[in-house]
Backbone as a ProteinNet text record, in pm:
[ID]
protein_1_A
[PRIMARY]
MQYRLIDHGTDAYQQSLNLRHELLRAPLGLDLFDGSHDDLSQEGRYYHFGAFDEDGVLVASLLGIPMAAHEVRIKQMVVVENQQKQGVGKRLFLAFEAYLLNLGFQVFVLHARIVAHGFYLNMGYKIQGEAFLEVNLPHYKMIKKFIPTP
[TERTIARY]
-2070.3	-1957.1	-2008.5	-1956.7	-1994.2	-1871.4	-1889	-1780.8	-1814.8	-1725.9	-1760.1	-1636.6	-1661.8	-1560.2	-1517.4	-1390.5	-1336.4	-1297.7	-1354.4	-1320.5	-1185.4	-1104.7	-972.5	-985.6	-897.1	-894.2	-985.2	-1065	-1157.2	-1088.8	-1160	-1109.5	-1087.3	-1179	-1163.9	-1037.5	-1008.7	-886.3	-763.5	-765.8	-652.9	-639.1	-752.9	-748.6	-683.2	-714.8	-656.3	-506.4	-463.5	-318.9	-250.8	-313.5	-255.3	-245.4	-350.5	-346.7	-236.3	-227.7	-125.6	14.3	32.6	163.2	192.6	97.4	118.5	137.7	62.1	63.9	150.9	174.1	251.9	391.9	408.2	538.1	621.5	563.5	639.8	707.7	641.5	709.5	835.2	846.1	963.4	1066.2	1039.1	1127.8	1112.1	998.4	971.7	863.5	856.2	758.3	673.1	545.7	454.6	455.1	478.7	461.4	587.3	703.6	825.7	852.7	772.8	785.7	893.2	966.2	1075.8	1026.4	912.1	859.7	718.6	647.8	509	488.4	428.1	398.8	252.3	227.4	90.2	27	108	55.2	-39.3	-31	-115.2	-243.8	-259.7	-369.6	-509	-518.2	-648.1	-713.1	-633.5	-688.2	-709.9	-681.1	-696.8	-834.1	-872.6	-994.4	-956	-1010.2	-983.5	-1111.1	-1095.2	-1211.1	-1182.7	-1287	-1264.2	-1376.9	-1343.9	-1440.8	-1451.8	-1574.3	-1600.8	-1685.3	-1648	-1725.4	-1853.7	-1932.7	-2062.9	-2052.8	-1933.7	-1912.2	-1856.1	-1841	-1788	-1636.9	-1569.4	-1423.2	-1370.2	-1273.8	-1211.8	-1127.9	-1154.4	-1080	-1001.3	-1024.9	-951.8	-963	-860	-866.2	-772.4	-792.9	-706.7	-732.3	-650.3	-669.4	-644.8	-701.5	-684.9	-635.6	-539.6	-479.6	-514.7	-587.4	-614.3	-483.2	-457.6	-334	-358.7	-473.7	-514.6	-667.3	-725.3	-871.6	-942.1	-888.3	-954.7	-868.6	-758.8	-666.8	-651	-651.5	-635.1	-534.2	-451.7	-358.3	-411.5	-425.5	-473.3	-352.7	-352.6	-237	-271.8	-179.5	-181.1	-308.4	-342.7	-453.7	-406.9	-488.8	-454.5	-580.7	-566.9	-676.6	-620	-687.5	-638.7	-632	-538.2	-507.6	-628.6	-710.7	-823.9	-937.7	-926	-1026.4	-972.8	-844.9	-786.2	-841	-843.9	-889.7	-1038.3	-1114.3	-1258.4	-1342.4	-1278.4	-1350.3	-1366.7	-1320.9	-1334.7	-1256.4	-1132.5	-1049.9	-1109.6	-1159.6	-1220.4	-1342.9	-1430.7	-1551.7	-1515.8	-1417.2	-1372.5	-1320.5	-1235.6	-1175.5	-1282.1	-1378.4	-1486.1	-1571.4	-1600	-1678.5	-1601.5	-1469.7	-1388.1	-1379.8	-1361.9	-1361.5	-1493.4	-1604.9	-1735.7	-1747.2	-1700.1	-1702.6	-1620.9	-1499	-1411	-1466.3	-1525.4	-1588.3	-1700.6	-1776.6	-1886.7	-1836.6	-1711.9	-1651.3	-1595.2	-1591.3	-1543.4	-1405.5	-1342	-1210.5	-1228.4	-1133.6	-1141.7	-1014.5	-903.3	-775.4	-729.6	-712.3	-674.2	-534.4	-443.3	-304	-268.5	-186	-136.6	0.4	71.5	199.1	174	173	140.7	268.4	275	383.9	373	485.9	483.3	410.8	426	359.1	206.6	155.2	10.8	-44.8	39.9	-7.4	-114.8	-120.3	-223.4	-363.4	-378.7	-507.2	-552.8	-461.3	-495.8	-515	-439.5	-463.9	-607.1	-651.4	-788.1	-893.2	-851.9	-943	-941.5	-866.9	-866.7	-753.9	-656.9	-543.2	-437.2	-362.6	-256.5	-122.3	-19.6	116.1	166.7	229	285.9	434.3	520.3	663.6	723.2	847.6	924.7	904.3	940.8	935.3	1034.2	1004.1	1089.4	1080.4	1175.2	1175.8	1103.9	1019.6	952.9	943.6	975.3	987.6	1066.4	1171	1263.3	1201.8	1087.2	1021.6	995.2	1002	969.1	819	790.2	653.1	636.4	511.2	474.3	384	403.1	304	191.6	68.9	-46.5	-150.5	-226.7	-322.6	-451.4	-560.4	-691.1	-762.6	-813	-883.5	-1030.3	-1114	-1258.1	-1299.4	-1365	-1408.1	-1552.2	-1575.5	-1712	-1806	-1926.4	-2028	-2103.9	-2133.1	-2202.3	-2344.6
-686.8	-680.4	-640.6	-706.5	-674.4	-619.5	-508.8	-443.7	-452.9	-517.1	-538.2	-563.4	-559.3	-587.3	-733.2	-757.8	-893.5	-919.6	-1022.5	-1056	-1125	-1081.5	-1139.8	-1288.8	-1366.8	-1510.1	-1594.3	-1531.6	-1606.1	-1648.5	-1727.1	-1766.6	-1643.5	-1547.4	-1424.1	-1348.2	-1349	-1284.6	-1354.7	-1487.3	-1562.1	-1531.5	-1519.3	-1481.8	-1345.2	-1251.1	-1116.9	-1121.9	-1203.6	-1220.3	-1274.6	-1375.2	-1434.4	-1332.5	-1250.4	-1146.3	-1045	-1001.6	-903.9	-960.2	-1087.1	-1149.5	-1158.8	-1215	-1240.4	-1112.4	-1006.9	-887	-773.2	-770.1	-659.7	-698.7	-818.2	-855.1	-945.6	-1053.7	-1148.5	-1081.8	-988.5	-924.6	-847.3	-812.7	-740.5	-835.3	-965.6	-1063.3	-1070.1	-1021.3	-1020.6	-1123.3	-1158.8	-1257	-1194.5	-1178.8	-1120.2	-1199.4	-1328.6	-1417.6	-1438.3	-1386.2	-1413.8	-1314	-1207.5	-1113.6	-1007.9	-1009.4	-913.5	-773.1	-760.4	-628.8	-604.8	-708.3	-696.7	-774.4	-709.6	-774.5	-816.9	-939.7	-988.7	-1015	-1020.1	-1049.9	-941.2	-820.5	-710.1	-694.7	-774.3	-751.7	-776.6	-842.2	-863	-732.8	-627.9	-498.4	-402.4	-446.3	-362.5	-384.2	-290	-302.7	-353.9	-467.1	-528.3	-517	-480	-456.7	-518.3	-570.4	-635.9	-618.6	-646.3	-650.6	-796.5	-846.3	-985.5	-990.8	-1078.9	-1090.7	-1169.3	-1189.6	-1255.5	-1400.2	-1459.5	-1595.2	-1596.1	-1477.7	-1467.5	-1472.8	-1459.4	-1462.6	-1322.1	-1311.7	-1183	-1138.2	-1016	-964.4	-838.4	-781	-661.1	-647.2	-588.6	-565.9	-452.7	-405.9	-307.5	-312.8	-244.6	-246.5	-109.3	-88.7	36.5	8.9	89.8	75.9	199	183.3	298.5	351.4	481.4	542.7	632.3	694.2	783.4	784.8	858.9	859.3	889.3	982	1021.1	998.8	925	904.7	757	726.7	589.7	588.4	485.2	467.3	356.7	387.8	290.2	232.7	100.7	40.9	-87	-127.2	-252	-273.2	-170.1	-183.7	-271.9	-370	-463.2	-499.4	-504.7	-543.9	-646.2	-760.2	-861.7	-801.5	-850	-788.9	-778.7	-884	-880.5	-789.1	-728.9	-633.4	-490.2	-472.1	-338.6	-255	-124.5	-26.7	-42.6	-100.8	-119.1	-52.1	24.8	94.9	18.3	-107	-188	-124.5	-84.7	-23.9	105.7	187.8	314.6	290.3	199.9	171.5	109.7	22.1	-36.4	73	159.7	264.8	359.2	398.3	486	418.5	290.8	217.5	207.9	186.7	176.6	312	419.8	552.4	577.7	545.5	565.8	484.4	360.5	275.3	338.7	384.6	443.8	576.3	656	781.6	752.6	648.6	609.3	567.3	521.2	484.6	606.1	722.1	844.1	890.5	818.4	863.1	984.9	1080.8	1204.8	1234.1	1176	1197.3	1062.7	1058.5	936.3	955.7	866	875.4	747.1	759.9	640.8	668.9	562.4	569	509.1	593.9	549.9	526.3	411.1	391.1	502.6	558.6	669.6	630.3	505.4	461.7	460.7	461.3	455.5	583	682.2	797.6	878.6	871.8	943	897.7	769.6	715.8	789.9	806.6	870.2	1021.2	1083.5	1224.4	1241.6	1150.9	1155.8	1129.3	1066.1	1038.2	1151	1258.9	1374.7	1379.5	1290.9	1289.8	1388.4	1443.1	1539.5	1480.3	1506.6	1462.3	1546.8	1480.4	1549.7	1513.7	1609.8	1587.3	1530.8	1488.1	1435.9	1285	1233.9	1089.3	1018.5	895.2	813.5	669	588.8	446.8	364.5	274.6	176.8	49.1	-63.6	-191.7	-174.2	-95.6	-71.7	0.2	64.6	140.8	283.2	382.2	519.2	534.8	603.7	629.1	776.5	820.7	949.5	925.4	1003.8	1007.1	1096.5	1048.8	1124.6	1130.1	1237.3	1259	1319.6	1285.2	1343.6	1366	1487.2	1520.7	1546.1	1487.8	1509.5	1599.8	1706.9	1800.4	1767.5	1734.8	1699.4	1818.3	1790.3	1895.7	1900.7	2021.3	2033.6	1984.4
-3013.9	-2923.8	-2785.6	-2684.1	-2546.5	-2475.2	-2404.6	-2330.8	-2183.4	-2107	-1965.5	-1879.7	-1749.8	-1649.5	-1659.1	-1636.9	-1630.9	-1485.9	-1427	-1288.5	-1282.2	-1185.5	-1164.7	-1134.7	-1193	-1165.3	-1252.4	-1337.2	-1422.8	-1552.6	-1631.7	-1763.4	-1851.8	-1843.9	-1922.7	-1880.3	-1751.3	-1703	-1761.5	-1762.3	-1820.4	-1969.3	-2039	-2180.5	-2197.4	-2107.1	-2117.9	-2092.7	-1997.4	-1974	-2099.4	-2160.5	-2281.2	-2394.3	-2412.5	-2515.9	-2486.6	-2362.1	-2325.1	-2350	-2317.4	-2341	-2490.6	-2565.5	-2709	-2790.6	-2757.7	-2841.4	-2788.5	-2657.6	-2601.5	-2556.3	-2504.3	-2446.7	-2538	-2587.4	-2670.2	-2790	-2861.8	-2975.7	-2934.9	-2807.1	-2757.1	-2695.9	-2703.6	-2642.2	-2491.3	-2441	-2297.4	-2264.5	-2137.6	-2091.7	-1981.9	-2007.8	-1909.3	-1779	-1789.2	-1675.1	-1590.7	-1633.8	-1557.9	-1445.5	-1435.1	-1324.8	-1341.1	-1451.1	-1465.7	-1500.8	-1568.5	-1606.3	-1553	-1520.3	-1477	-1347.5	-1248.4	-1121.2	-1121	-1162.5	-1172.2	-1035.1	-928.8	-796.1	-744.6	-799.2	-754.1	-835.1	-938.9	-1032.6	-976.4	-863.9	-801.2	-757.2	-738.6	-695.8	-812.3	-933.8	-1052.7	-1115.4	-1201.3	-1279.5	-1417.8	-1455.2	-1586.4	-1669	-1794.5	-1880.2	-2015.9	-2080.6	-2207.9	-2307	-2432.6	-2541.4	-2584.7	-2589	-2622.7	-2749.1	-2841.7	-2965.3	-2939.1	-3043.7	-3028.8	-2980.8	-2992.9	-2942.4	-2800.9	-2741.4	-2605.7	-2598.1	-2712.3	-2715.3	-2690.1	-2599.6	-2570.1	-2689.1	-2738.4	-2853.7	-2819.9	-2702.6	-2661.3	-2509.9	-2449.5	-2305.2	-2265.1	-2144.1	-2081.4	-1932.5	-1856.3	-1712.4	-1654.2	-1535.2	-1463.1	-1323	-1281.8	-1149.3	-1066.7	-956.7	-871.1	-813.5	-831.9	-784.3	-663.4	-658.4	-549.6	-551.3	-458.4	-445.8	-577.2	-656.2	-779.8	-903.6	-888.6	-1001	-1033.2	-1162.6	-1208.8	-1323.3	-1326.2	-1437.2	-1527.1	-1654.4	-1752	-1823.1	-1841.6	-1907.9	-1981.8	-2064.6	-2140	-2221.5	-2299.4	-2393.6	-2508.8	-2542.3	-2649	-2726.6	-2859.1	-2947.9	-3046	-3061	-3154.6	-3294.5	-3372.9	-3501.8	-3595	-3600.8	-3694.9	-3650.1	-3532.6	-3483.9	-3479.2	-3512.8	-3510.6	-3625.6	-3603.8	-3704.7	-3738.9	-3646.4	-3667.9	-3559.4	-3472.1	-3367.2	-3238.1	-3233.9	-3112	-2997.4	-3023.7	-2919.8	-2868.5	-2958.8	-2918.7	-2831.8	-2875.1	-2796.8	-2661.1	-2658.8	-2532.2	-2439.8	-2493.6	-2413.6	-2357.2	-2440.1	-2394	-2286.3	-2303.5	-2203.9	-2072.2	-2080.9	-1960.1	-1889.5	-1966.8	-1905.4	-1831.9	-1894.9	-1832.2	-1703.5	-1707	-1588.1	-1475.4	-1508.1	-1407	-1354.8	-1442.8	-1398.7	-1300.4	-1326.5	-1238.8	-1100.6	-1094.7	-966.1	-892.8	-959.9	-895.6	-938	-1030	-1077.5	-1167.4	-1156.8	-1234.3	-1312.5	-1270.5	-1337.9	-1393.3	-1526.2	-1594.8	-1652.4	-1618.5	-1660.7	-1735	-1837.6	-1907.1	-1966	-1995.2	-2065.9	-2203.4	-2305.3	-2441.7	-2520.2	-2585.5	-2680.7	-2784.8	-2822.5	-2918	-3046	-3089.4	-3212.9	-3199	-3076	-3053.2	-2989.5	-2965.1	-2888.9	-2961.2	-3094.2	-3168.9	-3130.4	-3101.4	-3056.1	-2931.2	-2836.5	-2709.2	-2725.1	-2815.3	-2845.3	-2895.1	-2982.1	-3034.1	-2926.7	-2818.4	-2707.4	-2603.9	-2633.3	-2544.6	-2444.4	-2455.9	-2363.8	-2411.3	-2317.4	-2345.8	-2302.6	-2383.5	-2349.4	-2233.7	-2138.4	-2023.2	-2015.4	-2043.7	-2034	-2161.8	-2148.6	-2261.1	-2275	-2390.7	-2413.7	-2320.5	-2285.9	-2198.9	-2244.2	-2199.3	-2234.2	-2128	-2173.8	-2087.5	-2168.8	-2110.7	-2180.6	-2311.3	-2303.8	-2415.4	-2534.9	-2517.6	-2624.5	-2576.9	-2668.2	-2628.3	-2601.4	-2492.7	-2447.8	-2413.5	-2410.7	-2354.7	-2235.2	-2129.6	-2022.9	-2074.3	-2063	-2110.2	-1999.2	-1999.8	-1891.6	-1946.3	-1880	-1910.4	-1778.6	-1760.1	-1637.6	-1668.6	-1586.7	-1597.4	-1481.3	-1513.8	-1410.6	-1374	-1247.2	-1207.3	-1219.4	-1258.8	-1266.7	-1134.7	-1088	-957.4	-962.6
[MASK]
++++++++++++++++++++++++++++++++++++++++++++++++++++++++++++++++++++++++++++++++++++++++++++++++++++++++++++++++++++++++++++++++++++++++++++++++++++++

């Protein structure tokens, strides 16, 4: 498995859009591409990261949105069904955190679906505040802070 940056506008980026639509939006009766819940026009400034199998097929992805000089919001983590529960998501997430830390980000924020929040708890994230609805599903805001070493 290869974990790497996905350049905006590439075939790999289109594959990530398709995965996000098929696994995160379509099951909710939503359309990633219609603009009602997701503004894809801004994605050129985001960090896209993916896991690719030995044939170069994208099997997992997520993205990071710079929010402030040292803060990034991570969102839309997706892993194809036949790769779930095999450590692909964990390895992807750790590789993405390392990439973002190398860029200077120190505060990582995400909105976790309640059904998936245990994954992020295991990754060291803490729940901040009460549950809320996003895309018609309950979520928790979660945060992880990295303290730079002198």
